[in-house]
C-alpha positions in Angstrom: 4.3 -3.6 0.5 1.5 -1.3 1.6 -1.7 -2.3 3.2 -4.3 0.2 2.1 -5.3 3.0 4.5 -5.9 6.7 4.2 -5.7 9.9 6.3 -4.9 8.7 9.8 -4.2 11.2 12.5 -4.5 12.2 16.2 -5.9 15.7 15.7 -9.2 17.5 16.3 -10.9 19.9 14.0 -9.1 22.4 11.8 -9.6 25.1 9.2 -13.1 26.2 8.5 -14.5 24.3 11.5 -12.0 26.2 13.7 -13.4 29.6 12.6 -15.9 29.4 15.5 -13.2 29.0 18.0 -11.0 31.6 19.6 -8.1 32.9 17.6 -5.6 31.5 20.0 -7.0 28.0 19.7 -7.1 28.2 15.9 -3.4 29.3 15.8 -2.2 25.8 16.5 -4.2 24.2 13.8 -2.5 22.8 10.7 -5.5 23.5 8.5 -4.9 27.3 8.4 -3.9 29.6 5.6 -0.9 29.3 3.3 2.4 29.6 5.3 4.8 29.4 2.4 4.3 30.8 -1.1 4.3 28.1 -3.9 3.9 25.3 -1.4 1.2 22.5 -1.8 -0.9 22.0 1.3 -2.1 18.4 1.2 -4.0 16.1 3.6 -2.1 13.3 5.2 -1.9 10.8 8.1 1.0 10.0 10.4 3.0 7.0 9.2 3.0 3.9 11.3 6.8 3.7 11.7 9.9 5.9 11.2 10.6 6.5 7.6 13.2 3.9 6.8 12.7 2.6 3.2 12.9 -1.0 4.3 10.6 -0.5 7.2 7.7 1.4 5.7 5.0 -0.7 4.1 1.9 1.5 4.4 0.6 4.4 2.2 1.2 7.4 4.4 4.8 6.8 5.0 5.2 5.6 1.4 4.0 9.0 0.1 6.9 10.7 1.9 9.5 8.2 0.7 8.3 8.6 -2.9 9.2 12.2 -2.6 12.5 11.9 -0.8 14.0 8.9 -2.6 14.6 7.6 -6.1 15.7 4.1 -6.9 17.0 2.0 -9.8 13.5 2.1 -11.4 10.6 4.5 -11.3 7.0 3.7 -12.2 5.6 6.0 -14.9 3.0 8.2 -13.2 0.5 7.6 -16.0 1.0 4.0 -17.2 2.7 2.4 -14.2 5.4 1.0 -16.5 8.8 0.4 -14.8 11.3 2.7 -16.3 15.0 3.1 -15.5 15.9 5.9 -13.1 19.3 5.5 -11.4 19.8 2.3 -13.4 21.7 2.9 -16.6 21.4 -0.8 -17.5 20.2 -4.0 -15.8 21.4 -7.0 -17.7 21.0 -10.7 -17.3 22.0 -13.8 -19.3 19.7 -16.2 -17.5 17.0 -14.4 -15.4 18.9 -15.2 -12.3 22.2 -13.3 -12.4 22.0 -9.6 -12.9 24.6 -6.9 -13.5 23.4 -3.4 -12.6 25.2 -0.2 -13.8 24.3 3.2 -12.3 23.9 6.5 -14.1 26.6 8.9 -13.2 26.0 12.3 -11.4 23.5 11.2 -8.8 23.9 12.5 -5.2 22.1 12.5 -1.9 20.8 15.8 -0.6 23.9 16.1 1.6 26.1 16.0 -1.4 27.3 12.4 -1.0 27.5 10.5 -4.4 25.1 7.7 -4.9 27.3 4.6 -5.5 27.0 0.8 -5.7 27.7 0.7 -2.0 24.7 3.0 -1.4 22.4 0.2 -2.8 24.3 -2.9 -1.6 24.7 -1.6 2.0 21.0 -0.5 2.1 19.8 -3.9 0.9 22.0 -5.8 3.3 20.7 -3.7 6.1 17.1 -4.2 5.0 17.5 -8.0 4.8 19.3 -8.6 8.1 17.0 -10.1 10.7 18.6 -8.1 13.5 17.3 -4.8 12.0 13.6 -6.0 12.1 12.6 -4.3 8.9 9.1 -4.9 7.7 10.1 -5.1 4.1 12.9 -7.6 4.7 11.1 -10.2 2.5 11.6 -8.0 -0.6 15.2 -9.3 -0.5 14.3 -13.0 0.0 15.0 -13.8 -3.6 18.7 -12.7 -3.3 21.1 -15.5 -2.6 22.0 -15.7 1.1 18.8 -14.4 2.5 18.2 -17.6 4.4 21.4 -16.9 6.4 20.9 -13.2 7.1 17.2 -13.7 7.8 16.7 -17.3 9.0 13.4 -18.5 10.5 15.3 -19.0 13.8 15.8 -15.3 14.1 19.6 -15.8 14.6 21.6 -14.7 11.6 24.6 -16.8 10.5 25.8 -14.1 8.1 25.6 -10.3 8.1 25.5 -9.7 4.3 23.7 -11.2 1.4 26.1 -13.6 -0.5 24.3 -12.7 -3.7 25.4 -9.1 -3.7 28.8 -8.0 -4.9 30.2 -4.5 -5.6 32.3 -4.3 -8.7 33.1 -0.6 -8.7 31.4 2.6 -7.8 28.8 2.3 -10.6 28.5 -1.4 -11.0 27.2 -4.2 -8.8 25.9 -7.7 -9.3 22.9 -9.6 -7.9 22.5 -13.4 -7.8 19.0 -14.6 -7.1 18.4 -18.0 -5.5 16.0 -18.9 -8.3 15.0 -17.5 -11.7 12.7 -14.4 -11.4 12.2 -13.0 -14.9 10.3 -9.8 -13.8 12.6 -9.1 -10.8 14.0 -5.9 -12.3 10.5 -4.4 -12.5 10.1 -4.7 -8.7 13.1 -2.3 -8.2 11.0 0.9 -8.3 9.6 0.1 -4.8 11.1 2.2 -2.0 12.4 -0.9 -0.1 15.2 -0.9 -2.7 16.2 2.7 -2.3 19.8 3.6 -1.7 21.0 5.0 1.6 23.8 7.5 2.5 26.6 6.7 4.9 25.1 8.9 7.6 22.2 6.4 7.8 24.7 3.9 9.3 27.0 6.2 11.2 24.3 8.3 12.8 21.2 6.3 12.6 19.3 8.1 15.3 20.1 11.5 13.7 19.1 10.3 10.3 15.7 9.1 11.6 15.0 12.6 13.0 15.7 14.1 9.6 16.1 11.6 6.8 18.6 12.3 4.0 17.5 11.0 0.6 18.3 11.4 -3.1 14.9 12.5 -4.4 13.4 15.8 -5.6 12.3 16.9 -2.0 14.0 17.2 1.4 12.3 17.0 4.8 12.5 20.2 6.8 10.5 19.3 9.9 7.9 16.9 11.2 5.5 17.4 14.2 3.7 14.1 14.8 0.0 14.5 14.7 0.3 17.9 13.0 2.4 18.5 9.9 5.4 17.5 7.9 7.1 20.1 5.8 9.2 19.3 2.7 11.1 21.7 0.4 12.1 21.4 -3.2 15.6 20.2 -3.7 17.1 22.6 -6.1 20.2 20.5 -6.8 18.2 17.4 -7.6 19.8 15.7 -10.7 16.8 13.7 -11.9 14.5 14.5 -14.8 11.4 14.8 -12.6 12.2 18.0 -10.7 9.6 19.5 -8.5 7.5 22.2 -10.1 6.5 23.7 -6.8 8.5 25.0 -3.9 7.5 22.3 -1.4 4.8 20.3 0.2 3.1 20.6 3.6 1.5 17.3 4.6 -1.1 18.1 7.1 -2.5 15.5 9.4 -6.2 15.0 9.8 -8.3 12.5 11.9 -11.2 12.7 9.5 -11.3 13.1 5.8 -14.6 15.0 6.1 -12.7 17.7 8.0 -10.0 17.7 5.3 -12.7 18.2 2.7 -14.2 21.1 4.6 -10.8 22.7 4.8 -10.4 22.3 1.0 -13.7 24.0 0.4 -12.8 26.8 2.8 -9.5 27.5 1.0 -7.4 26.3 3.9 -6.1 23.2 2.0 -5.0 22.6 -1.5 -5.3 18.9 -2.0 -7.3 16.1 -0.6 -6.5 12.6 -2.0 -9.4 10.7 -0.4 -12.9 12.2 -1.0 -15.2 11.1 1.9 -18.0 8.9 0.8 -20.5 11.4 2.4 -19.4 14.0 -0.1 -19.4 11.9 -3.3 -22.9 13.1 -4.2 -21.7 16.7 -4.0 -18.1 16.6 -5.1 -18.5 17.3 -8.8 -20.6 20.4 -8.3 -18.5 21.5 -5.3 -15.2 21.3 -7.1 -16.3 22.4 -10.6 -14.0 20.1 -12.6 -11.2 19.8 -10.0 -12.2 16.3 -9.0 -10.3 13.2 -10.0 -11.8 9.7 -10.0 -9.8 7.0 -11.8 -9.0 3.3 -11.5 -6.1 2.4 -9.2 -4.1 -0.6 -8.3 -6.1 -1.1 -5.1 -8.3 -3.9 -3.9 -10.3 -4.2 -0.7 -10.6 -7.6 0.9 -11.7 -9.2 4.2 -9.2 -11.8 5.5 -9.7 -14.6 7.9 -7.3 -15.4 10.8 -6.2 -18.8 9.4 -4.0 -19.4 12.4 -7.2 -19.7 14.4 -8.4 -23.3 14.5 -12.0 -22.1 14.5 -11.5 -21.0 10.9 -9.5 -23.9 9.6 -11.5 -26.9 10.7 -13.1 -29.4 8.4 -15.8 -27.7 6.2 -14.7 -24.2 7.1 -13.7 -23.5 3.5 -17.4 -23.8 2.7 -18.2 -21.4 5.5 -15.7 -18.8 4.2 -17.1 -19.1 0.7 -20.6 -18.8 2.0 -19.8 -15.6 3.8 -18.4 -14.2 0.6 -21.6 -15.1 -1.3 -23.7 -13.4 1.5 -22.2 -10.0 0.7 -24.1 -7.9 -1.8 -21.2 -6.0 -3.4 -23.3 -4.4 -6.1 -25.6 -2.8 -3.6 -22.8 -1.6 -1.3 -20.7 -0.1 -3.9 -23.6 1.6 -5.6 -25.2 3.1 -2.5 -22.1 4.1 -0.5 -19.4 4.7 -3.0 -21.3 6.1 -6.1 -19.0 4.8 -8.8 -15.7 5.0 -7.0 -15.6 1.2 -6.3 -16.3 -1.8 -8.5 -17.3 -5.2 -7.2 -14.2 -7.5 -7.2 -14.3 -10.8 -9.0 -10.6 -11.8 -8.5 -7.7 -10.9 -6.1 -5.8 -8.5 -8.3 -6.8 -5.3 -10.0 -8.2 -4.3 -13.5 -5.4 -1.7 -13.9 -3.1 -4.7 -14.6 -5.1 -5.4 -17.8 -5.7 -8.9 -19.2 -2.1 -9.3 -20.3 -0.8 -8.2 -16.9 -2.7 -10.8 -15.0 -6.2 -9.5 -14.3 -8.9 -12.0 -15.1 -12.5 -10.9 -14.6 -14.7 -13.5 -13.0 -11.8 -15.7 -11.8 -13.3 -15.9 -8.3 -16.4 -17.6 -9.8 -19.6 -18.1 -7.9 -17.9 -17.4 -4.6 -17.9 -13.6 -5.5 -21.5 -13.6 -6.6 -24.2 -12.5 -4.3 -26.5 -15.5 -3.7 -28.1 -15.5 -0.2 -29.7 -18.9 -0.6 -26.5 -20.6 -1.6 -24.6 -18.7 1.0 -26.8 -20.0 3.8 -26.6 -23.5 2.4 -22.8 -23.5 2.3 -22.4 -22.1 5.8 -24.8 -24.8 7.1 -22.9 -27.6 5.2 -19.6 -26.3 6.6 -20.8 -26.6 10.2 -22.0 -23.1 10.8 -20.3 -19.9 11.9 -17.6 -20.5 14.6 -19.6 -20.0 17.9 -22.6 -19.0 15.8 -21.2 -15.5 15.2 -18.7 -13.6 13.1 -17.2 -10.1 13.5 -15.8 -7.6 10.9 -12.9 -5.5 12.2 -11.2 -2.4 10.8 -9.9 1.0 12.0 -12.7 3.6 11.7 -10.7 6.9 11.8 -10.3 7.1 8.0 -11.8 6.0 4.7 -15.5 5.7 5.8 -14.8 2.1 7.0 -17.6 2.1 9.5 -20.2 2.6 6.7 -19.2 -0.3 4.6 -18.5 -2.6 7.6 -22.1 -2.0 8.8 -23.3 -2.7 5.2 -21.4 -5.9 5.0 -22.7 -7.2 8.3 -26.2 -6.2 7.4 -25.9 -8.1 4.1 -24.6 -11.2 5.9 -27.4 -11.0 8.5 -30.1 -10.6 5.9 -28.7 -13.6 4.0 -28.6 -15.8 7.1 -31.9 -14.5 8.6 -30.1 -13.7 11.8 -29.6 -10.1 13.0 -26.8 -11.3 15.4 -24.8 -13.4 13.0 -22.4 -10.6 12.1 -21.4 -7.5 14.1 -18.8 -4.8 13.6 -15.8 -4.7 15.9 -14.3 -1.2 15.3 -10.8 -0.1 16.2 -10.2 3.6 16.8 -7.0 4.2 14.9 -5.1 2.7 12.1 -2.0 2.2 14.2 -4.0 0.3 16.9 -5.7 -1.8 14.1 -2.4 -2.7 12.6 -0.9 -3.6 16.0 -3.9 -5.9 16.7 -3.4 -7.7 13.4 0.4 -8.1 13.7 -0.1 -9.2 17.3 -2.6 -11.9 16.1 -5.3 -10.6 18.4 -8.1 -10.5 15.8 -10.5 -13.5 15.8 -12.9 -12.6 13.1 -12.8 -11.2 9.5 -10.6 -8.1 9.2 -10.0 -5.5 6.5 -6.9 -6.3 4.5 -7.0 -3.9 1.6 -4.0 -3.8 -0.7 -2.4 -1.1 -2.7 0.1 -2.4 -5.3 3.8 -1.8 -4.7 4.6 -2.4 -8.4 2.3 -3.2 -11.3 2.8 -7.0 -11.4 0.3 -9.7 -10.7 2.8 -11.2 -8.4 2.5 -8.3 -6.0 -1.2 -8.9 -5.5 -0.6 -12.6 -4.6 2.7 -13.5 -3.1 3.1 -10.8 -0.4 -0.4 -11.6 1.0 -1.0 -15.3 0.5 2.4 -17.1 0.2 3.4 -19.0 3.3 5.0 -16.7 5.9 5.1 -13.7 3.4 5.6 -10.3 5.0 2.0 -9.1 4.6 0.3 -12.5 5.0 -1.5 -11.3 8.2 -4.2 -14.0 7.8 -1.4 -16.7 8.1 -2.8 -18.6 5.1 -0.6 -21.5 3.9 -1.0 -23.7 0.9 1.7 -25.8 -0.6 -0.2 -25.8 -4.0 -0.4 -22.0 -4.0 3.3 -21.6 -3.0 4.4 -24.1 -5.7 2.5 -22.3 -8.5 3.8 -18.9 -7.4 7.4 -20.2 -7.5 6.8 -21.7 -11.0 5.3 -18.4 -12.2 8.2 -16.4 -11.0 10.7 -18.7 -12.7 8.8 -18.5 -16.0 10.6 -16.5 -18.7 7.6 -16.2 -21.0 5.3 -13.5 -19.6 2.1 -15.0 -20.9 2.9 -18.4 -19.3 3.9 -16.7 -16.1 0.5 -14.8 -16.0 -1.4 -18.0 -16.6 0.4 -19.8 -13.8 -0.3 -16.9 -11.4 -3.9 -17.3 -12.3 -3.7 -21.0 -11.5 -2.5 -19.9 -8.1 -5.5 -17.6 -7.8 -7.8 -20.6 -8.4 -6.4 -22.0 -5.1 -7.6 -18.9 -3.4 -11.0 -19.3 -5.1 -11.3 -22.8 -3.6 -10.1 -22.0 -0.1 -11.2 -18.4 0.3 -8.6 -17.2 2.9 -9.7 -13.7 2.0 -12.9 -12.4 0.5 -12.5 -10.0 -2.5 -14.9 -7.0 -1.9 -14.2 -4.3 -4.5 -11.6 -2.6 -6.6 -11.0 1.0 -5.4 -10.6 4.1 -7.6 -8.2 6.8 -6.7 -10.0 10.0 -5.9 -8.8 13.5 -5.2 -10.0 17.1 -5.1 -7.9 20.2 -5.3 -8.1 24.0 -5.0 -8.5 26.5 -7.9 -4.9 27.7 -7.5 -3.4 24.3 -8.4 -2.5 22.9 -11.9 -0.9 19.7 -13.0 -2.7 17.6 -10.4 -2.7 13.9 -11.2 -2.8 10.6 -9.4 -0.5 7.8 -10.4 -1.8 4.2 -10.8 -1.2 3.7 -7.1 -3.7 6.5 -6.3 -0.9 8.7 -4.8 -0.7 12.3 -5.9 2.3 13.1 -8.2 3.4 15.9 -6.0 6.4 17.0 -8.0 4.1 17.8 -11.1 1.8 20.2 -9.2 2.2 23.9 -9.6 0.8 26.6 -7.3 -0.3 30.0 -8.4 
């Protein structure tokens, strides 16, 4: 599960900007010329945590894991459909008990065969509370999770009772309840297999992860660059068409864009808002702007009594109605954002769970009604509200200022809303996970898999892994459980939308806008595309 962020780093200027510096100073800069023929030089940000599949739930680390690992399923880079990868078959008689058979011939990059144990051992590790994996909740539907990951924090079992190895290519999974679309979640990297060395030399594996995907990691210098090479013995159908990828760390996507224009970088997958007016002319057709499974929201700290008192639902709804989404997306983002009217994404389509306008009037700009609701609810806590986000990437300061200005204009008070910026993404995430944020905070979401469930349950279900706002509603939880157990896809979608109506009434998070994926690339590249998650499909890129 990946909260949305882009291009975070701890570096200074590089590339074209460094030309004015002494040669010796420029030599240490990652934004320089091409160091290896046939290698894609792409912008990137340091991941928050070491690259363990069950412990990485943000975009930058996810980019690497998507290159280094392959799981039972893989999401089609064009349609997002879940397709079998290592899974030969996934069969169930009842939507609760599953038999999984692996394709033969798959190996890790160290030559070890990928077996049923590679998956079962990895999933047991990810689920065990002792290992403190951020993605542990992905395994909560498997029988026995309550014993390996109890709320008390003290496991009474070491392995999931719902997992059983039958032979090297077959294992079974018993879920604690019916979950008809569970197989479609298995393309997410939390479910990746792990080699024996992960368990026998964990510290060594973390320094240089061994996976089963089309790339291998050569080196990583934090705050500078990660180098990956094509894995020539990779057995999958999606072999890399280039010789490798250099992921270069930037503190500022404007600097990355400057390096792209100067020929010192091949690929930038987040065009800075300041360049949107120029990008089409600058890149002469080498610009991608397409819908993605991303939504930007503002969450409230619902564990703070100031936001949960009587009448505060009206205040939260009023703040939503005080935000002029049309104006902000038009003036700042120039067609790369669309005002949100629900909590999912249009890429799901009507049949997949997206329903335009589901949020109702609460997502419609109405300053008069906004002020009325806030007054009826008792006013802003302490007479003031803050908006918090990291400001090192993604032009976040621009939109935060615009949101606060819109709220202040609606309320007729220049001090009603102020921005509380945090310097880096890592510090921002640590403040949220440490429950140190007292106002509204950015909680954008990039889908892990193309299901409506992924936009709702991880963020708003009681005690869910990415429920950083600490929202809890028995009605919402009940409806999500009913939707997951529903075997008919249409009825499941309708029940998920009923759960969204709970969000519309209580407004634990304000939908702001749906985000497009954007990228620009150099003339020497071909085959560049973004998948529905807005991540470059690195293995399809060729370099002249």
